[in-house]
C-alpha positions in Angstrom: 118.4 107.6 112.4 119.5 104.8 110.3 122.8 105.6 108.8 124.8 104.6 105.8 128.4 105.7 105.4 130.1 106.1 102.1 134.1 106.3 102.4 136.8 106.9 100.1 138.3 103.8 98.6 141.8 105.3 98.6 141.9 105.5 102.4 140.7 101.8 103.2 144.3 100.8 103.8 144.9 103.6 106.2 141.7 103.7 108.2 139.4 101.0 109.3 136.7 103.6 110.2 137.3 103.6 114.0 136.9 107.3 114.3 133.7 107.2 112.4 132.2 104.5 114.7 133.2 106.4 117.8 131.9 109.8 116.4 128.4 107.9 115.8 128.6 106.3 119.3 129.4 109.5 121.2 127.3 111.8 118.9 130.2 114.0 118.0 131.0 115.8 114.7 128.1 116.1 112.4 126.0 113.9 114.8 126.3 116.4 117.6 122.7 117.3 118.6 121.1 114.3 117.1 118.6 113.1 119.8 117.4 109.8 118.3 119.3 106.7 118.4 121.7 106.0 115.3 121.9 102.7 113.9 124.7 102.1 111.5 123.1 100.0 108.5 126.2 99.8 106.3 129.7 101.2 105.7 131.1 100.9 102.2 133.4 102.8 99.8 132.7 104.9 96.9 133.9 102.3 94.5 137.2 104.1 93.4 137.9 107.2 91.6 135.9 109.1 90.2 133.4 107.8 92.7 131.9 105.5 90.0 129.9 103.4 92.2 128.8 105.9 94.8 125.2 106.0 93.3 124.9 102.2 93.3 126.2 102.0 96.9 124.0 104.7 98.2 121.0 102.8 96.5 122.1 99.6 98.5 122.3 101.4 101.8 118.8 102.8 101.2 117.4 99.4 100.3 118.9 98.0 103.5 117.0 100.8 105.6 119.2 103.9 105.6 117.4 107.2 105.7 120.5 109.2 106.1 123.9 108.8 104.1 127.0 110.5 105.4 130.1 110.9 103.4 133.0 110.0 105.5 135.4 112.8 106.5 137.9 111.2 104.1 135.9 112.2 101.2 135.3 115.9 102.0 138.2 116.6 104.5 140.9 114.2 103.0 141.5 112.7 106.4 144.0 110.7 107.0 145.8 111.1 103.7 145.4 114.9 103.3 143.7 114.9 100.0 140.0 115.6 99.7 138.2 113.9 96.9 138.1 116.1 93.8 134.7 114.2 92.8 132.8 114.8 96.1 130.7 117.5 94.9 129.7 115.6 91.8 129.1 112.3 93.8 126.7 114.1 96.1 124.9 115.8 93.1 124.5 112.4 91.4 123.2 110.8 94.6 120.7 113.7 95.3 119.5 113.3 91.6 119.1 109.6 92.0 117.6 109.3 95.4 115.7 112.6 95.6 113.8 113.1 98.8 114.5 109.5 100.0 117.5 110.2 101.9 119.3 112.9 104.1 122.8 113.5 103.1 125.5 114.6 105.5 128.9 116.0 104.0 131.3 114.6 106.6 131.2 112.5 109.9 133.9 114.1 112.2 
């Protein structure tokens, strides 16, 4: 699996992604049961509310080899700030529409 992660820009000051990287390395969370190697090809933010750059960032991740894009848990679950993204569903819809069958989307990381 060649993985790109899109994270919430609001959490960048609170979280350096350490838990995401550990989750990938130890194949926990959404990666539990993944038998193939996981290569992280990129880790970027959505571009800020309302996720206005998420589609462009997803395209860049795919251009750099990602076959899977995960929304970091800060988007869907609101960790560590306790506030899930109100635009998460729309971001996912727009990325699915733009990239179609080119990429698998995961709703969270850990």
